N, C-alpha and C positions, 0 to 999 in steps of 0.2 A: 931936522937930524939928516947926517951926514949920512952917506951911501955904505960909509964901512960899519955906520951903527945899525941900518936896516937890513944889512945882508946876517949880523950878528943873531937880531932879535928872534927869528924864527929858530934857530938853535938853543934857544931857551926851556928848558921841561918847564912841565905843569909843575908848579908848586902847590903840593896838600899838606893839609892841614886838617884836623877836629877840634871842633870846640861844641862845647857844650851850652845850651841857649835856653831860656825858661821862656815858655808859651803866657798867655794872660790867663791858662786854664791853673796854671802853677805846674806842670807836667814839664819836665827837662827833657829834651830831646838831643841827637846827635846832630850837628852839621858840618858837611864835610865843604870844608873851604876851600877855593882852587884858586891861584893864580896862574892867568892862562895868557903869555904873548901875543896871540893872535887877538883876544876880548879887546874889542871898543868902548864896552859898557858893560855895568854891573848887571849881573843877571841872578836870581831868586828862581829857583826848581824845587817839583816837590815830584816823588815819582816812588813807586816801590819797594825803591830802592834805599829810599830817604829822602834828606833834605841836603841840595848842593846849592853851593852860592858862588859863581865864575865871576874873578875880578880882575880888570884891565892892569898891566904893570904899574907901579907905585900909587896903587888905588892906596890913602890914608885909612889909618885904624879908629880914625874919628870919623872918617867919611863911615866906613863900614858900620859901626856902634849906631849911628846916626837911620842908615839905611835898615836895620834890622828892626831898630826901635819902629821906624813907621810902617815897616812890612810885618811884623808881630804876628796881629790880629787875621792878615789873608793866610801868613805861614800857617798858623793852627788851624784855619777851615782848610787848607788843603790837607793837611798829616792827617786831620778824622775824616776825610773823603775816606783817602786814599787807604785809611788803616780797616775803616771799615768794608772797605772792597769784597765783595764776595770770591773767594779761591775759582781760579780755572777748573773746568774738569779732569784735563789732562793733567793725569797722575800714575807713575808706575805702580805696578804690585803684582806681586810673585802670582805668575800664572790665569793672571788676567788678561784678556785683549785690550788694546793702545788705543784711545782716540787721538791722533796726532795732530793738529794742526799744521797743514804744509800747503808755502804760497797761498795762502788764504781762502784754501780749503779744508777740510777735515777729512783724513780716510781713516782706516782702520786697521792697526798690526794686529794680524791674529797671532795671538801668543800659540806655537808649535814645539813641541820636543824634536828635537833633532841630534845628530851628532856634531854638529859644529852651530859656532855662534855667529851670527848674522840675521842681517835686514836682508831680505827678497821680496820683490816685485815680479810676477810675470801677470802682463797685461794690467790687470785693474785690482788683483789680488797682492795686498803687501803681507806679507806674514814676518813675523819675531822670531824666528828659530833660535830654541834653545836648549844647551845641553843638561841635561839633570845635573851636574857638579859645576856646572855655574853660578856664579854671586850674583845678588841683585847689581850689587856695584859695577858689576861685571859687563851687566848689563846694559847699564845706564851707559855708559864711555861707548858701548857699540852705537848705541841709539845716537850720544852726540856726535860718535865718527861721522853716520850717514846725512846726519844733519850739514856738519861740515861740507861732505860729498856733494850735498845737492847745492848749497849755496855756492861751491868752488864751481859748478858745471852750470851755477847760475851765469859767474862770474866769467868764467870759457866762453859762454856768449856774445858778453856786454862789450868786454874790453878789446877784442877787436876791430870793434865798431866805434869806439870813443876814444883809444890812444891815438890814433894818426890825425886829431884835432889838438893834441899838447906837444909843447916842445920837450918836453920830458915826462916821462915815463915815471911811478911810483918805486921805489926802490925794491919795496916788499911788499904784499898784501896779507894782512893776518885777519885771521877773522874767530873771535873768540866774545865771551858776554862781556858786557860791558856794560857798569855798574848803571850811568844815566846817558850816556852819549849814544848818538847812534854809529858815529866815525867819528876821526880823527884821523888830521894829517902832519905829520913830523916835522921840524924842523930840518931832516933829510929826508924828507917825501916820502917815509915808512906809511901806509897805508893799515890804518886799523877799522875793521866793520863787525857790527852788532851780528853774535850767530845770531839771533830772534829775527832778524829781519827776514831770513828765510819761513820764518811761519807767515809774514805779512803776504799781500798780495804781490803779485812779483814785480810791475810797475812801482811800488812804495821802495823795494830794497834797489829797484833800477835808478830811482829819485838818488837816495842815500848816497848809493857811488856817483851817481854825476856831480851832486855837491861838493863830496871831499874830493872830487878830480881837480874842480873846477880853482879849487885853493892851490893848485900848480901855479895858477895864472893870477890868483888873487887872493893875498892870504888876511882876506877879511868877509865884511860883509856889507860890503857896501852897495851901492846902483850898479858899481863898472862888475862887481861879483855875479848879481844876481839877472846881469845881462849876460855875461856867460851861460848859468844854471839856465835861463829862457832860449836860450842859439839852441842848445844840446836838448830841452826837454821840454818842451814848449808847455803841456799841462804841470808842471813842476809844482804852483799852488796846492791842484787838490789833492797831490800824492803828501804834499806839507800839512794838510789838512788834516789828513786821513791819519799819520801820525799822531798830531795833537790830541785826535779826538781817540784814539786805540792803541798807539803805543804803547801807553802804560801795563796795560792787560800783555801784550805781547812778550813782554820781561817779565811780568807773572808767569804767563804758561809755561816760558820757560823753566823758570827757576823750580815750579811745581814738576816738569814732568821729568828734571832731574835730581826730583828729591827724592829718595826711597822711600815705601812704608812698607 
Protein backbone atom coordinates (compact mmCIF):
# COMPACT_ATOMS: atom_id res chain seq x y z
CA UNK A 1 0.00 0.00 0.00
CA UNK A 2 1.44 3.34 -1.05
CA UNK A 3 1.99 6.20 1.46
CA UNK A 4 -0.79 8.15 -0.25
CA UNK A 5 -3.30 5.36 0.34
CA UNK A 6 -2.24 4.99 3.98
CA UNK A 7 -2.99 8.64 4.60
CA UNK A 8 -6.41 8.40 3.03
CA UNK A 9 -7.69 5.25 4.75
CA UNK A 10 -8.24 6.82 8.22
CA UNK A 11 -10.34 9.57 6.64
CA UNK A 12 -12.96 7.10 5.43
CA UNK A 13 -15.86 7.17 7.86
CA UNK A 14 -17.71 4.22 9.31
CA UNK A 15 -20.20 2.68 6.90
CA UNK A 16 -23.22 1.33 8.75
CA UNK A 17 -26.26 -0.63 7.69
CA UNK A 18 -28.88 -2.68 9.50
CA UNK A 19 -29.67 -6.19 8.34
CA UNK A 20 -32.09 -8.83 9.55
CA UNK A 21 -30.68 -12.13 10.79
CA UNK A 22 -32.63 -15.26 11.69
CA UNK A 23 -31.46 -17.18 14.77
CA UNK A 24 -31.64 -21.00 15.05
CA UNK A 25 -34.82 -20.71 17.16
CA UNK A 26 -36.55 -18.91 14.29
CA UNK A 27 -36.41 -15.44 15.86
CA UNK A 28 -35.40 -12.55 13.60
CA UNK A 29 -33.11 -9.91 15.10
CA UNK A 30 -31.58 -6.71 13.75
CA UNK A 31 -27.81 -6.78 13.23
CA UNK A 32 -25.83 -3.55 12.83
CA UNK A 33 -23.15 -4.14 10.19
CA UNK A 34 -20.26 -1.66 10.34
CA UNK A 35 -17.38 -1.36 7.86
CA UNK A 36 -14.53 0.15 9.87
CA UNK A 37 -11.38 1.40 8.08
CA UNK A 38 -9.34 0.70 11.24
CA UNK A 39 -10.56 -2.87 11.70
CA UNK A 40 -8.03 -5.63 11.00
CA UNK A 41 -10.39 -8.55 11.65
CA UNK A 42 -14.07 -9.43 11.70
CA UNK A 43 -15.69 -8.93 15.11
CA UNK A 44 -19.16 -9.98 16.22
CA UNK A 45 -20.48 -8.61 19.52
CA UNK A 46 -23.74 -8.41 21.44
CA UNK A 47 -24.64 -5.78 24.02
CA UNK A 48 -27.81 -4.44 25.59
CA UNK A 49 -28.06 -2.12 22.59
CA UNK A 50 -28.14 -5.03 20.12
CA UNK A 51 -25.90 -7.13 17.88
CA UNK A 52 -23.00 -5.58 15.95
CA UNK A 53 -20.73 -6.94 13.22
CA UNK A 54 -17.53 -4.95 12.54
CA UNK A 55 -15.76 -5.60 9.24
CA UNK A 56 -12.48 -4.46 7.67
CA UNK A 57 -12.65 -2.68 4.33
CA UNK A 58 -13.01 -5.04 1.39
CA UNK A 59 -14.67 -7.92 3.27
CA UNK A 60 -16.74 -9.88 0.77
CA UNK A 61 -20.44 -10.51 1.31
CA UNK A 62 -19.82 -14.24 0.78
CA UNK A 63 -17.37 -14.28 3.69
CA UNK A 64 -19.85 -12.36 5.86
CA UNK A 65 -22.61 -14.86 5.15
CA UNK A 66 -20.32 -17.80 6.01
CA UNK A 67 -19.09 -16.11 9.18
CA UNK A 68 -22.62 -15.40 10.41
CA UNK A 69 -23.71 -18.94 9.65
CA UNK A 70 -20.82 -20.34 11.71
CA UNK A 71 -21.63 -18.05 14.65
CA UNK A 72 -25.42 -18.18 14.55
CA UNK A 73 -25.72 -20.45 17.61
CA UNK A 74 -23.26 -18.33 19.60
CA UNK A 75 -25.17 -15.19 18.65
CA UNK A 76 -28.44 -16.75 19.85
CA UNK A 77 -26.88 -17.63 23.23
CA UNK A 78 -25.50 -14.12 23.72
CA UNK A 79 -28.75 -12.51 22.58
CA UNK A 80 -30.80 -14.51 25.10
CA UNK A 81 -28.35 -13.68 27.88
CA UNK A 82 -28.62 -9.93 27.32
CA UNK A 83 -32.36 -9.95 26.75
CA UNK A 84 -32.98 -11.82 30.03
CA UNK A 85 -30.56 -9.73 32.14
CA UNK A 86 -32.30 -7.89 34.99
CA UNK A 87 -32.72 -4.15 34.64
CA UNK A 88 -30.48 -1.95 36.79
CA UNK A 89 -31.98 -0.22 39.81
CA UNK A 90 -31.09 3.31 38.71
CA UNK A 91 -34.25 4.88 37.33
CA UNK A 92 -35.63 8.41 37.45
CA UNK A 93 -39.07 8.70 39.03
CA UNK A 94 -40.83 11.96 39.87
CA UNK A 95 -40.43 13.02 43.48
CA UNK A 96 -38.21 10.09 44.49
CA UNK A 97 -34.58 9.99 45.58
CA UNK A 98 -32.30 8.59 42.89
CA UNK A 99 -29.61 5.96 43.45
CA UNK A 100 -26.93 6.97 40.97
CA UNK A 101 -23.72 5.06 40.05
CA UNK A 102 -20.75 7.40 39.80
CA UNK A 103 -17.06 6.48 39.40
CA UNK A 104 -17.74 2.92 40.50
CA UNK A 105 -19.62 3.88 43.65
CA UNK A 106 -23.26 4.52 44.46
CA UNK A 107 -24.47 7.96 45.50
CA UNK A 108 -27.97 9.07 46.41
CA UNK A 109 -29.43 12.21 44.87
CA UNK A 110 -32.04 13.42 47.36
CA UNK A 111 -35.04 14.89 45.54
CA UNK A 112 -35.69 18.37 46.95
CA UNK A 113 -38.14 21.06 45.90
CA UNK A 114 -36.35 24.29 45.00
CA UNK A 115 -36.63 27.42 42.90
CA UNK A 116 -34.05 26.27 40.35
CA UNK A 117 -33.21 22.98 38.67
CA UNK A 118 -29.74 21.66 39.47
CA UNK A 119 -27.63 18.89 40.95
CA UNK A 120 -25.88 20.16 44.06
CA UNK A 121 -23.35 18.65 46.44
CA UNK A 122 -22.42 19.92 49.90
CA UNK A 123 -19.63 17.65 51.11
CA UNK A 124 -21.17 14.15 50.84
CA UNK A 125 -24.76 15.39 50.59
CA UNK A 126 -25.95 15.09 46.98
CA UNK A 127 -29.24 16.77 46.13
CA UNK A 128 -31.42 17.00 43.06
CA UNK A 129 -33.07 20.43 43.20
CA UNK A 130 -36.36 20.46 41.26
CA UNK A 131 -38.84 23.33 40.80
CA UNK A 132 -42.53 22.28 40.92
CA UNK A 133 -43.05 23.35 37.29
CA UNK A 134 -40.14 21.32 35.91
CA UNK A 135 -40.82 18.43 33.56
CA UNK A 136 -39.28 15.00 34.01
CA UNK A 137 -37.60 15.37 30.62
CA UNK A 138 -35.92 18.55 31.83
CA UNK A 139 -34.77 16.79 35.01
CA UNK A 140 -33.26 14.03 32.87
CA UNK A 141 -31.41 16.63 30.82
CA UNK A 142 -29.95 18.22 33.95
CA UNK A 143 -28.76 14.81 35.19
CA UNK A 144 -27.16 14.12 31.81
CA UNK A 145 -25.47 17.55 31.96
CA UNK A 146 -24.24 16.71 35.47
CA UNK A 147 -22.70 13.44 34.23
CA UNK A 148 -21.09 15.28 31.32
CA UNK A 149 -19.64 17.82 33.72
CA UNK A 150 -18.22 15.12 35.98
CA UNK A 151 -16.68 13.34 32.98
CA UNK A 152 -15.15 16.61 31.76
CA UNK A 153 -13.68 17.16 35.21
CA UNK A 154 -11.91 13.79 35.06
CA UNK A 155 -10.64 14.45 31.53
CA UNK A 156 -9.35 17.82 32.70
CA UNK A 157 -7.18 15.95 35.19
CA UNK A 158 -5.92 13.24 32.84
CA UNK A 159 -5.33 14.99 29.52
CA UNK A 160 -2.58 17.37 30.73
CA UNK A 161 -0.75 14.31 32.06
CA UNK A 162 -0.97 12.21 28.88
CA UNK A 163 -1.00 14.67 25.97
CA UNK A 164 2.69 15.72 26.22
CA UNK A 165 3.58 12.13 25.27
CA UNK A 166 1.93 12.45 21.85
CA UNK A 167 3.04 14.39 18.81
CA UNK A 168 -0.55 15.49 18.12
CA UNK A 169 -3.58 16.18 20.29
CA UNK A 170 -7.16 15.22 19.42
CA UNK A 171 -8.91 17.86 17.33
CA UNK A 172 -11.88 17.78 19.68
CA UNK A 173 -13.20 15.62 22.50
CA UNK A 174 -16.85 14.61 22.61
CA UNK A 175 -18.61 12.74 25.42
CA UNK A 176 -21.94 11.16 24.53
CA UNK A 177 -23.84 7.88 24.83
CA UNK A 178 -22.39 5.37 22.35
CA UNK A 179 -24.38 2.33 21.28
CA UNK A 180 -21.65 -0.31 21.51
CA UNK A 181 -18.22 1.36 21.48
CA UNK A 182 -16.44 2.82 24.51
CA UNK A 183 -14.54 5.32 22.44
CA UNK A 184 -13.33 6.10 18.94
CA UNK A 185 -10.79 8.27 17.14
CA UNK A 186 -11.84 9.58 13.75
CA UNK A 187 -9.60 10.06 10.74
CA UNK A 188 -9.47 13.75 11.62
CA UNK A 189 -8.40 12.93 15.19
CA UNK A 190 -11.78 13.69 16.72
CA UNK A 191 -12.07 11.77 20.00
CA UNK A 192 -15.43 10.38 21.18
CA UNK A 193 -15.96 8.75 24.58
CA UNK A 194 -19.00 6.96 25.97
CA UNK A 195 -20.86 8.92 28.64
CA UNK A 196 -21.52 5.75 30.65
CA UNK A 197 -17.79 5.53 31.47
CA UNK A 198 -18.31 8.12 34.24
CA UNK A 199 -20.37 5.44 36.01
CA UNK A 200 -17.38 3.05 36.03
CA UNK A 201 -14.37 3.08 38.36
CA UNK A 202 -12.15 6.00 37.37
CA UNK A 203 -9.25 3.79 36.33
CA UNK A 204 -11.49 2.08 33.76
CA UNK A 205 -12.48 5.43 32.25
CA UNK A 206 -8.81 6.44 32.22
CA UNK A 207 -7.93 3.23 30.37
CA UNK A 208 -10.40 3.95 27.57
CA UNK A 209 -9.01 7.46 27.21
CA UNK A 210 -5.44 6.17 26.98
CA UNK A 211 -6.53 3.46 24.56
CA UNK A 212 -8.02 5.99 22.15
CA UNK A 213 -5.13 8.44 22.52
CA UNK A 214 -2.72 5.68 21.53
CA UNK A 215 -4.55 5.43 18.21
CA UNK A 216 -2.91 8.78 17.46
CA UNK A 217 0.28 6.71 17.15
CA UNK A 218 -1.03 3.34 15.94
CA UNK A 219 -4.29 3.19 13.97
CA UNK A 220 -4.74 -0.51 14.71
CA UNK A 221 -4.66 -3.04 17.53
CA UNK A 222 -1.25 -4.49 16.71
CA UNK A 223 1.37 -5.48 19.34
CA UNK A 224 2.94 -2.07 18.72
CA UNK A 225 -0.34 -0.42 19.70
CA UNK A 226 -0.65 -2.39 22.94
CA UNK A 227 2.96 -1.53 23.72
CA UNK A 228 2.02 2.15 23.51
CA UNK A 229 -0.90 1.54 25.88
CA UNK A 230 1.24 -0.45 28.31
CA UNK A 231 3.87 2.26 28.51
CA UNK A 232 1.26 4.71 29.75
CA UNK A 233 -1.05 2.41 31.72
CA UNK A 234 0.68 -0.78 32.89
CA UNK A 235 -2.50 -2.24 34.41
CA UNK A 236 -4.53 -1.85 31.20
CA UNK A 237 -5.38 -5.58 31.03
CA UNK A 238 -7.13 -5.40 34.39
CA UNK A 239 -9.22 -2.41 33.28
CA UNK A 240 -10.09 -4.04 29.96
CA UNK A 241 -11.22 -7.17 31.77
CA UNK A 242 -13.43 -5.09 34.05
CA UNK A 243 -15.12 -3.61 31.00
CA UNK A 244 -15.60 -7.01 29.44
CA UNK A 245 -17.21 -8.31 32.64
CA UNK A 246 -19.28 -5.28 33.67
CA UNK A 247 -19.36 -2.91 30.70
CA UNK A 248 -22.72 -4.05 29.36
CA UNK A 249 -24.37 -3.15 32.65
CA UNK A 250 -22.92 0.37 32.47
CA UNK A 251 -24.72 1.06 29.21
CA UNK A 252 -27.91 -0.42 30.63
CA UNK A 253 -27.63 1.75 33.72
CA UNK A 254 -27.24 4.90 31.67
CA UNK A 255 -30.17 3.97 29.44
CA UNK A 256 -32.44 3.25 32.40
CA UNK A 257 -31.28 6.37 34.21
CA UNK A 258 -32.27 8.62 31.33
CA UNK A 259 -35.55 6.83 30.69
CA UNK A 260 -38.44 8.58 32.41
CA UNK A 261 -41.06 6.64 34.39
